[in-house]
C-alpha positions in Angstrom: 348.6 262.7 162.3 351.1 260.1 163.5 354.4 261.3 165.1 356.7 263.0 162.6 359.4 260.6 161.3 362.4 263.0 161.4 366.0 262.3 160.5 366.8 262.1 164.2 364.0 259.5 164.7 365.3 257.5 161.8 368.7 257.3 163.5 367.3 256.5 166.9 364.8 253.9 165.6 366.7 251.9 163.0 364.4 248.9 163.1 361.1 250.5 162.2 359.3 248.8 159.4 358.9 251.0 156.3 356.6 250.6 153.3 359.4 250.6 150.8 357.8 247.8 148.7 354.5 249.6 148.5 356.4 252.7 147.2 357.8 250.7 144.3 361.3 250.0 145.7 363.0 246.6 145.5 364.6 245.1 148.6 368.1 245.7 147.2 367.2 249.3 146.4 366.0 249.9 150.0 369.2 248.3 151.3 371.2 250.6 149.1 369.4 253.7 150.5 370.3 252.6 154.0 373.9 252.1 153.0 374.0 255.6 151.4 372.6 257.2 154.6 374.2 255.0 157.1 370.8 254.5 158.7 367.3 253.9 157.7 365.7 256.8 155.7 363.0 259.0 157.3 359.6 258.7 155.7 360.2 261.9 153.7 363.6 260.7 152.5 362.0 257.3 151.6 359.3 259.2 149.6 362.0 261.2 147.7 364.1 258.1 146.8 361.0 256.1 145.8 359.8 258.7 143.2 363.3 259.7 142.0 364.4 256.1 141.6 361.2 255.1 139.8 361.6 254.0 136.2 360.0 257.2 134.9 362.6 259.5 136.7 365.7 257.4 136.9 365.7 255.4 133.6 367.2 252.6 135.6 366.3 249.9 133.0 367.3 252.0 130.0 370.4 254.0 131.0 372.8 251.3 129.8 371.2 251.5 126.3 370.7 255.3 126.2 374.3 256.1 126.9 375.3 255.3 123.4 373.4 258.5 122.2 376.0 260.4 124.1 378.7 258.9 121.8 377.2 260.7 118.8 378.9 264.0 117.6 377.0 266.9 119.0 377.7 268.9 115.8 374.7 269.5 113.6 374.6 270.1 109.9 374.2 273.9 110.5 375.7 274.5 113.9 376.4 273.1 117.3 374.3 271.7 120.2 374.2 274.3 123.0 372.6 271.9 125.5 372.0 268.2 125.1 371.2 265.0 126.9 370.8 265.5 130.6 369.2 268.9 130.5 365.5 269.6 130.5 365.6 269.8 126.7 368.1 269.9 123.9 369.1 273.4 122.5 370.4 273.7 119.0 372.1 276.7 117.2 370.1 277.5 114.1 372.1 280.6 113.0 371.5 284.4 113.2 372.0 284.3 116.9 368.9 282.1 117.4 368.6 278.7 119.0 365.8 276.3 119.1 365.0 273.9 121.9 362.7 270.9 121.5 361.8 267.7 123.3 359.2 264.9 123.3 357.9 263.1 126.4 355.2 260.7 127.3 352.1 260.9 129.6 350.7 257.5 128.7 349.4 255.9 132.0 347.8 259.1 133.4 346.0 259.5 130.1 344.5 256.1 130.5 343.4 256.7 134.1 342.0 260.2 133.4 342.1 261.0 129.7 341.5 264.8 129.7 343.8 265.7 132.6 346.4 263.1 131.7 346.8 264.5 128.2 346.4 268.1 129.2 349.1 267.9 131.9 351.4 266.1 129.5 351.3 269.2 127.3 351.8 271.4 130.3 354.8 269.5 131.5 356.7 269.5 128.2 356.0 273.2 127.8 357.6 273.9 131.1 360.7 271.8 130.2 361.1 274.1 127.2 360.5 277.2 129.2 363.1 276.1 131.8 365.8 276.4 129.1 365.2 280.1 128.7 363.0 279.8 125.6 359.6 281.0 124.6 357.5 278.0 123.7 356.2 278.5 120.2 354.5 275.2 119.1 353.4 271.7 120.2 352.8 268.4 118.6 351.0 265.2 119.7 351.9 261.7 118.5 349.0 259.5 119.7 348.3 255.8 119.7 344.9 254.1 120.4 343.3 250.7 120.3 341.0 249.8 117.4 338.7 252.6 116.4 335.6 250.5 117.2 336.8 249.4 120.6 334.9 250.6 123.7 338.2 251.6 125.4 339.1 253.8 122.4 335.7 255.6 122.6 336.4 256.2 126.3 339.9 257.6 126.0 340.2 259.2 122.6 337.7 262.1 122.9 339.1 263.0 126.3 342.7 262.8 125.3 342.2 264.9 122.2 340.1 267.5 124.2 342.9 267.6 126.8 345.7 268.2 124.3 343.6 270.8 122.5 342.1 272.5 125.6 345.5 273.0 127.3 347.4 274.0 124.2 344.7 276.3 122.9 344.5 278.1 126.3 348.2 278.6 126.2 348.0 280.1 122.8 350.4 277.6 121.3 349.7 276.2 117.8 349.6 272.4 117.4 351.4 271.9 114.1 351.5 268.1 113.8 351.6 264.6 115.2 350.0 261.3 114.5 347.0 259.2 115.4 347.6 255.5 115.0 345.2 252.7 115.9 346.2 249.1 116.8 344.8 246.4 119.0 347.9 246.3 121.2 347.1 249.9 122.5 343.8 248.8 124.0 344.0 249.7 127.7 347.3 251.5 127.1 347.0 254.5 124.8 350.2 256.4 124.1 350.1 260.2 124.6 353.4 261.7 123.5 353.8 265.4 123.6 356.4 267.6 121.9 357.2 271.3 122.4 359.4 273.6 120.4 360.8 276.8 121.9 362.9 279.7 120.5 365.6 281.7 122.3 368.6 283.9 121.6 372.0 282.2 122.4 372.6 284.6 125.4 369.2 283.6 126.9 370.1 280.0 127.6 369.4 278.9 131.2 370.4 275.7 132.9 369.0 273.7 135.9 371.6 274.2 138.6 371.7 275.7 142.1 375.1 277.6 142.4 376.3 280.4 144.6 376.2 279.9 148.4 373.6 282.2 149.9 371.5 282.4 146.8 367.8 282.0 147.5 365.6 279.2 146.3 362.2 280.5 145.1 359.1 278.4 144.5 356.6 280.2 142.2 353.5 279.4 140.3 350.5 277.4 141.5 350.1 276.2 145.1 351.0 272.6 146.0 348.0 270.3 146.3 347.1 266.7 146.7 346.7 265.9 143.0 349.3 263.8 141.4 350.9 262.5 144.6 353.0 259.5 143.6 351.8 259.9 140.1 355.2 258.9 138.8 355.3 255.7 140.7 351.5 255.1 140.5 351.2 255.4 144.3 348.4 255.9 146.7 348.9 258.3 149.6 347.5 256.2 152.3 350.8 254.3 152.3 352.1 256.9 154.7 349.2 257.4 157.1 346.1 255.4 157.4 344.3 258.2 159.2 345.4 260.8 156.7 343.3 262.4 153.9 341.3 260.1 151.7 343.0 258.5 148.7 344.1 261.2 146.4 344.1 261.1 142.6 347.3 259.9 141.0 346.7 262.1 137.9 347.7 265.8 138.0 345.1 268.5 137.4 346.1 271.2 135.0 345.3 274.9 134.9 346.4 276.3 131.5 345.6 279.9 132.4 348.0 279.7 135.4 350.6 278.2 133.0 350.2 281.0 130.6 350.8 283.5 133.4 353.8 281.4 134.5 355.2 281.5 131.0 355.0 285.2 130.6 356.2 285.8 134.2 359.2 283.6 133.7 360.2 285.1 130.3 360.1 288.6 132.0 362.3 287.3 134.8 364.8 286.0 132.3 364.8 289.3 130.4 365.4 291.2 133.6 368.4 288.9 134.4 367.0 287.8 137.8 367.4 284.0 137.3 370.7 282.2 138.3 369.2 278.7 137.8 365.8 277.2 137.1 364.0 273.9 137.1 360.3 273.1 136.3 358.3 270.9 138.7 357.1 267.9 136.8 357.5 264.2 137.6 358.4 263.8 141.3 357.6 267.5 142.0 359.7 269.1 144.8 361.7 265.9 145.2 363.0 266.3 141.7 363.4 270.0 141.6 365.4 270.3 144.8 367.6 267.3 144.3 368.4 268.0 140.6 369.1 271.7 141.2 371.4 270.9 144.2 373.3 268.1 142.5 373.9 270.1 139.3 375.1 273.1 141.3 377.3 273.5 144.3 375.7 270.4 145.9 374.1 272.0 149.0 370.6 273.3 149.6 368.4 274.0 152.6 364.6 274.1 152.2 361.9 274.9 154.7 358.7 273.0 153.7 356.6 275.2 156.0 357.1 278.0 153.5 355.7 276.0 150.5 352.3 277.5 149.7 349.6 274.8 149.9 346.1 274.3 148.6 345.5 271.6 151.2 346.8 272.3 154.8 346.4 268.6 155.7 349.3 267.5 153.5 352.1 265.7 155.3 355.7 266.5 154.4 356.0 263.3 152.4 353.0 264.3 150.3 354.3 267.8 149.7 357.6 266.3 148.4 355.8 263.8 146.2 353.0 266.1 144.9 353.1 266.6 141.1 350.8 269.6 141.2 351.2 271.4 137.9 352.2 274.9 136.9 355.1 275.3 139.3 358.8 276.4 138.8 361.8 276.7 141.1 364.4 279.4 140.6 367.7 280.2 142.2 368.0 283.9 142.8 370.8 286.2 144.1 369.7 287.8 147.4 369.9 291.3 145.9 367.5 290.3 143.2 364.8 288.7 145.3 362.7 291.8 145.8 362.6 292.5 142.0 361.9 288.8 141.3 358.9 288.8 143.7 357.7 292.1 142.2 357.5 290.7 138.7 355.7 287.6 140.0 353.2 289.8 141.8 352.7 291.8 138.6 351.6 288.5 136.8 349.6 287.4 139.8 351.9 284.4 140.3 352.5 283.3 143.9 356.2 283.3 144.7 357.9 282.3 148.0 361.5 282.0 149.2 361.6 278.5 150.5 365.3 278.0 151.0 368.9 278.8 150.0 372.0 277.4 148.4 374.5 276.1 151.0 378.1 274.7 151.1 377.1 271.6 153.0 377.0 269.2 150.1 373.7 268.0 151.5 370.0 268.5 150.6 368.5 269.4 154.0 364.7 269.9 154.4 362.9 271.0 157.5 359.3 270.8 158.5 357.8 272.4 161.7 361.4 273.0 162.9 362.5 269.4 162.6 364.8 268.0 159.9 363.0 265.5 157.8 365.5 265.1 154.9 369.3 265.1 155.1 370.8 263.4 152.0 373.6 263.8 149.4 371.4 265.2 146.6 373.3 263.4 143.8 372.3 260.1 145.3 368.6 261.1 144.9 368.8 262.7 141.5 371.5 261.0 139.5 373.0 257.9 141.3 369.9 255.8 141.3 370.0 252.1 140.5 371.2 251.0 137.0 369.9 247.7 135.8 371.5 245.6 133.0 368.3 243.6 132.6 368.6 240.4 130.6 367.5 240.5 127.0 367.5 238.0 124.2 366.1 237.8 120.7 362.6 236.3 121.2 362.1 232.6 120.3 359.1 233.7 118.2 361.0 236.4 116.2 362.3 234.0 113.4 358.8 232.6 112.8 357.3 236.1 112.7 359.8 237.2 110.1 359.3 234.0 108.1 355.6 234.7 107.8 355.9 237.4 105.1 353.1 239.1 103.2 354.1 237.5 99.9 351.6 234.7 100.1 348.6 236.9 101.0 345.8 237.1 98.3 346.2 240.2 96.2 343.7 242.3 94.2 343.7 241.7 90.5 342.3 243.9 87.8 341.1 247.5 87.9 338.0 247.0 90.0 339.7 245.2 92.8 342.6 247.7 92.8 340.1 250.5 93.0 338.2 249.0 95.9 341.4 248.3 97.7 342.6 251.9 97.4 339.2 253.2 98.7 339.3 250.8 101.6 342.8 251.8 102.6 342.0 255.5 102.2 339.1 255.1 104.6 341.0 253.0 107.1 341.6 254.5 110.6 345.4 254.9 110.2 345.2 256.5 106.7 341.9 258.5 106.8 341.4 262.2 107.3 342.4 263.2 110.9 340.7 266.6 110.8 338.1 265.4 113.4 341.2 265.5 115.8 343.2 268.4 114.4 340.2 270.7 114.0 340.1 270.8 117.8 343.5 272.3 117.9 344.4 275.9 117.0 347.1 275.5 114.4 347.7 279.1 113.5 347.6 281.1 116.7 350.6 283.5 117.2 350.7 284.0 113.4 354.0 282.2 112.8 352.7 278.8 111.6 353.9 278.2 108.1 352.9 274.5 107.7 350.7 272.3 109.9 348.6 269.2 109.7 348.1 267.6 107.2 351.4 268.7 105.8 354.3 266.2 106.0 355.9 268.4 108.7 354.9 271.4 110.8 356.9 274.6 110.2 357.2 277.7 112.3 358.7 281.1 111.4 361.4 282.1 113.9 362.4 285.5 112.5 360.0 287.7 110.7 362.6 289.8 108.9 364.8 287.1 107.5 362.2 284.3 107.2 364.4 281.9 109.2 362.3 279.0 110.4 362.2 275.4 111.7 360.3 272.3 110.6 359.4 269.3 112.9 358.0 265.9 112.2 357.3 262.9 114.4 357.0 259.3 113.1 357.0 255.6 114.0 355.5 252.5 112.5 355.2 250.1 115.4 354.5 247.2 113.1 357.9 247.6 111.4 359.5 247.8 114.9 357.8 244.6 115.9 359.1 242.8 112.8 362.6 244.2 113.3 363.2 246.7 116.1 366.6 247.8 114.8 365.3 248.5 111.3 362.0 249.8 112.7 363.7 252.5 114.7 365.8 253.5 111.7 362.7 253.6 109.5 361.0 255.9 112.1 363.9 258.2 112.0 364.1 258.0 108.2 360.5 258.9 107.7 360.6 261.9 110.1 363.9 263.0 108.4 362.3 262.7 104.9 359.2 264.6 106.0 361.3 267.5 107.2 363.2 267.5 103.9 360.0 267.4 101.8 359.2 270.8 103.3 362.5 272.2 102.2 364.2 272.2 105.6 367.5 270.7 106.5 367.2 268.0 109.2 369.6 268.9 112.1 368.6 267.1 115.4 366.6 264.3 116.9 364.5 263.8 120.1 362.9 260.5 120.8 360.1 259.0 122.9 360.8 255.2 123.4 357.5 253.5 124.3 357.8 249.8 125.2 356.3 247.1 127.4 357.7 245.7 130.6 361.5 245.9 131.0 361.3 242.7 133.1 360.5 240.8 130.0 363.7 239.8 128.1 361.8 240.0 124.8 360.8 243.6 125.4 364.3 244.5 126.6 365.7 243.1 123.4 363.3 245.3 121.4 364.4 248.4 123.4 368.1 247.5 123.1 367.8 246.9 119.3 365.8 250.1 118.8 368.4 252.2 120.6 371.2 250.6 118.7 369.4 251.2 115.4 368.6 254.8 116.2 372.2 255.5 117.2 373.7 253.9 114.1 371.2 255.8 111.8 371.9 259.1 113.5 375.7 258.5 113.1 375.2 257.8 109.4 372.9 260.8 108.8 375.1 263.1 110.9 372.5 264.4 113.3 372.6 264.2 117.1 370.1 262.9 119.6 369.6 265.9 121.9 367.3 264.4 124.5 364.1 262.4 124.9 362.1 260.1 127.1 361.6 256.4 127.8 358.2 255.0 128.8 358.1 251.4 129.9 355.5 249.0 131.4 353.2 249.9 128.5 351.2 246.7 128.4 347.8 245.2 129.4 348.3 241.9 131.3 350.8 239.9 129.3 350.2 241.8 126.1 352.8 244.5 125.4 352.2 247.3 123.0 353.9 247.2 119.7 357.4 248.6 120.3 356.9 252.3 119.5 360.1 254.3 119.3 358.6 257.6 118.2 361.3 259.8 116.6 361.1 263.6 116.2 363.3 265.3 113.7 363.9 269.1 113.7 365.1 270.9 110.6 366.0 274.5 109.8 365.1 276.5 106.7 366.7 279.9 105.8 363.5 281.4 104.4 360.1 280.0 105.1 358.7 281.7 102.0 360.6 279.1 100.0 359.0 276.1 101.7 357.6 273.3 99.6 354.0 272.5 100.2 352.4 269.1 100.5 349.8 268.2 97.9 349.3 269.2 94.3 349.1 273.0 93.7 348.2 273.4 90.0 346.9 271.4 87.0 349.2 270.6 84.1 352.3 269.8 86.1 354.4 266.7 85.8 354.4 264.1 88.6 357.8 262.5 89.3 358.4 259.5 91.5 361.7 259.6 93.4 363.4 256.5 94.7 363.1 252.8 94.0 360.0 250.7 94.5 360.5 247.1 95.6 358.0 244.4 96.4 357.9 245.3 100.1 354.5 244.7 101.6 355.2 243.0 105.0 354.0 245.2 107.8 352.2 247.4 105.3 348.9 249.1 105.8 347.5 246.8 103.1 348.5 243.7 105.0 347.2 245.2 108.2 343.8 246.5 107.0 342.9 243.9 104.4 344.3 240.8 106.0 344.9 241.7 109.7 348.4 240.2 109.0 351.7 241.1 110.7 354.8 239.1 109.6 357.8 239.2 107.4 360.5 241.8 107.4 360.0 245.6 107.1 361.2 247.6 104.1 364.9 247.8 103.5 366.7 250.7 105.2 369.1 252.7 102.9 370.4 255.7 104.8 372.8 257.0 102.2 370.0 257.0 99.7 367.8 258.7 102.3 370.4 261.4 102.7 370.7 261.9 98.9 366.9 262.1 98.5 366.7 264.7 101.3 369.5 266.7 99.6 367.6 266.7 96.3 364.3 267.7 98.0 366.0 270.6 99.9 368.1 271.9 96.9 365.3 271.6 94.4 362.9 273.4 96.7 365.4 276.2 97.4 366.0 276.5 93.6 362.2 276.7 93.0 362.2 273.7 90.7 359.4 271.8 92.5 356.0 273.1 93.4 355.0 270.3 95.8 356.5 267.2 97.5 355.1 264.4 99.5 356.9 261.4 101.1 355.8 257.9 100.4 355.3 255.8 103.5 352.2 254.3 105.1 349.9 253.2 102.3 352.6 253.6 99.6 352.1 255.6 96.4 348.4 255.1 96.5 347.9 257.0 99.7 350.4 259.8 98.7 348.3 260.3 95.5 345.1 260.4 97.5 346.4 263.0 100.0 348.0 265.1 97.2 344.8 265.2 95.2 342.5 266.0 98.1 344.7 268.8 99.5 343.5 271.3 96.9 341.0 269.2 94.8 343.4 268.7 91.9 343.2 265.4 90.2 346.0 263.3 88.6 346.5 260.7 85.9 349.3 258.2 86.5 350.7 255.3 84.6 352.6 252.5 86.3 355.3 250.2 85.0 355.1 246.6 86.2 352.7 245.2 88.7 350.2 248.0 89.5 349.4 246.5 92.9 353.1 246.6 94.0 353.4 250.1 92.4 350.5 251.4 94.4 350.7 249.7 97.8 354.4 248.7 98.5 356.0 250.8 101.2 359.6 250.9 100.1 361.9 253.6 101.4 363.2 256.2 100.7 360.7 257.5 98.2 358.7 260.7 97.5 356.7 262.3 94.7 357.2 265.8 93.5 355.4 268.0 91.0 357.6 270.0 88.5 356.5 272.5 85.8 357.4 271.5 82.3 360.1 274.1 81.9 362.0 272.9 85.0 362.0 269.1 84.4 365.3 269.0 82.6 367.2 270.9 85.3 365.5 268.8 88.0 366.6 265.6 86.3 370.2 266.8 86.1 370.1 267.6 89.8 368.7 264.2 90.7 371.2 262.5 88.5 374.1 264.2 90.2 372.9 262.9 93.5 372.1 259.4 92.2 368.4 259.6 93.0 366.3 257.4 90.6 363.5 259.4 89.0 360.5 258.2 87.0 357.9 260.4 85.4 354.6 258.8 86.3 351.9 261.3 85.3 350.4 264.7 85.2 348.1 266.7 87.5 344.7 267.9 86.4 341.0 266.9 86.2 338.7 265.9 88.9 339.7 262.2 89.2 342.5 260.1 90.5 343.2 257.9 87.4 345.6 254.9 87.1 345.8 254.5 83.4 344.6 251.1 82.1 343.2 250.2 85.6 340.6 252.6 87.1 339.5 256.1 87.9 338.0 257.5 91.0 336.2 260.9 91.1 337.7 263.1 93.8 334.3 263.6 95.4 334.0 259.8 96.0 337.5 259.7 97.2 337.0 262.5 99.7 333.8 260.9 101.0 335.7 257.7 101.8 338.7 259.4 103.2 336.9 262.0 105.4 333.9 260.1 106.8 335.7 257.5 109.0 336.4 259.4 112.2 333.1 261.4 112.2 331.1 258.2 111.7 332.9 256.4 114.5 333.2 259.3 117.0 330.2 261.5 116.2 
């Protein structure tokens, strides 16, 4: 091993060349670090700054756009936000003394490099974020994006990603209650693996990431630190530091869900015993992140002795220990009098725990290795005061031409036979087909509190067994809409998730987002990101719900080809009594089918244009947020009053797909009659719309309720039989429909 590059050596040898560029830093960023420290950084300090100032950790290209979410009111329709942007996850009051925390994050690039572990550790990381707020994790979701179903790359990554999500979540005993699987050629070589977790806590159990109280001890507990994931955040190889060091290490973390399960139960017992003064999970940037964020959010001082960090690999250099993203680790701040009890609970759960440092009054983060100081920095400069870029952005030159190329001129099906064939083709298409090949690999009902799960419009979890209090969550994004108009596309993503929550009978109260885009160094991409943020903020303001946290993932592109802009939006809702939920899909024969909302000839960016013509152009469906809010109110109030027996939103694939899914859910047919052009009626993707079923005796009261809210209603048919019938056009036996809908993924993936 080369001579240790200590803080003293850095001061004495200011001219030593350092691999700042290889670590992902820019020349001006390296110069700024030298300015902050008044000297060159030691190699350990350089490692910390490089990972903490990376795009993934510092949001340096997106901060200027994300700050507008902080301008939103933090009041929700049912209570207040207890913790918001800047914490590990948002925490929202849902009544009865309960709070819910939820957040969505990305693990895109690791999942391309090593699909199983990349996806698995994505789930593990978001679960620890939820745990760090003082909550018990209760459910996960997984919005996924892949290249075309027939692409070799998709066949390489999809099975591993799905197995990783399922394997980790199933071992933790967490139900997977929803998500998406979307296919598009822009995701070849860059799949998106977004992971969401929901946790439940009592108000008094809320914990924050801060290191306060001089003399309090800093305890590292969980798995030992290894060489996996070193530089994972900044996609970095370890030989940057020492040519004669260990062989190149994997950049993807390796997960152990059984250790995480022990870590969860151990941490919850530590919370219950009142032994935790502050806590932070170790995810991206590992110890670099946990130490600097805890110190900067507390009293500002911390001393850590790296010699005390339990290692799986004794050859690790201090830089590598600080950069390792080994999984299943937490860092807690503990009062001295509580350390013995803390360590005893960890021992009970067979979780390694070691006092590695203490809170100080120095205002500095100071780290020693073998008796020498290798880090001495102001912690806030590492964790919070990284670079902020106002990257140039401009509406792309090609945007006008793209929007001018609408779907109006595309050849359309005519007559019953062509409409029938089109409906079957769309039902069997990768984005609309049955996803049970994926979701059957997930345990959706473990823990016994799952009320709704895939393929319902939203997932729902019971929070309180006695009262029936529960929460519903949905994630959504149509990347084609966002490509056509990123401002409207982000709003449509929010609107669909909002609508999906309302169709279940829950009141939408909060948003988390995962903004997946291409390179921020491309002004076209930055314009897409800026417009999506602006659209999401404006829509949240109109709907009266806050953004409580989220994630930005940039550089999602292969060569010069960026992914479709994919601002995934998660909406959380609350329902007073889960027994009064509204199911997705027809539940009985002989009920009236009512269409809610207005259908317009809006086919640009639709599944029909995509599947049948491979076309993307025009403008997306019109956004009408006041109408969206009124439709949601109708769905919630009618569900609570027991007037509707089922509800399903209309989105991808239009009315046709909603009818397909509603029929096949319980093998109940339907006969509908459509006014006007049946092609537009079946396949347009106008928003906001939904279909509901209403028993004969409740129709009049439902119509009065809809009229009071100004929601257009049209009776389009009645449930029953064993076919999907469009009167005057065609009929399809449900057996034939199910064969088309359910065979696609098994045929492609085995």
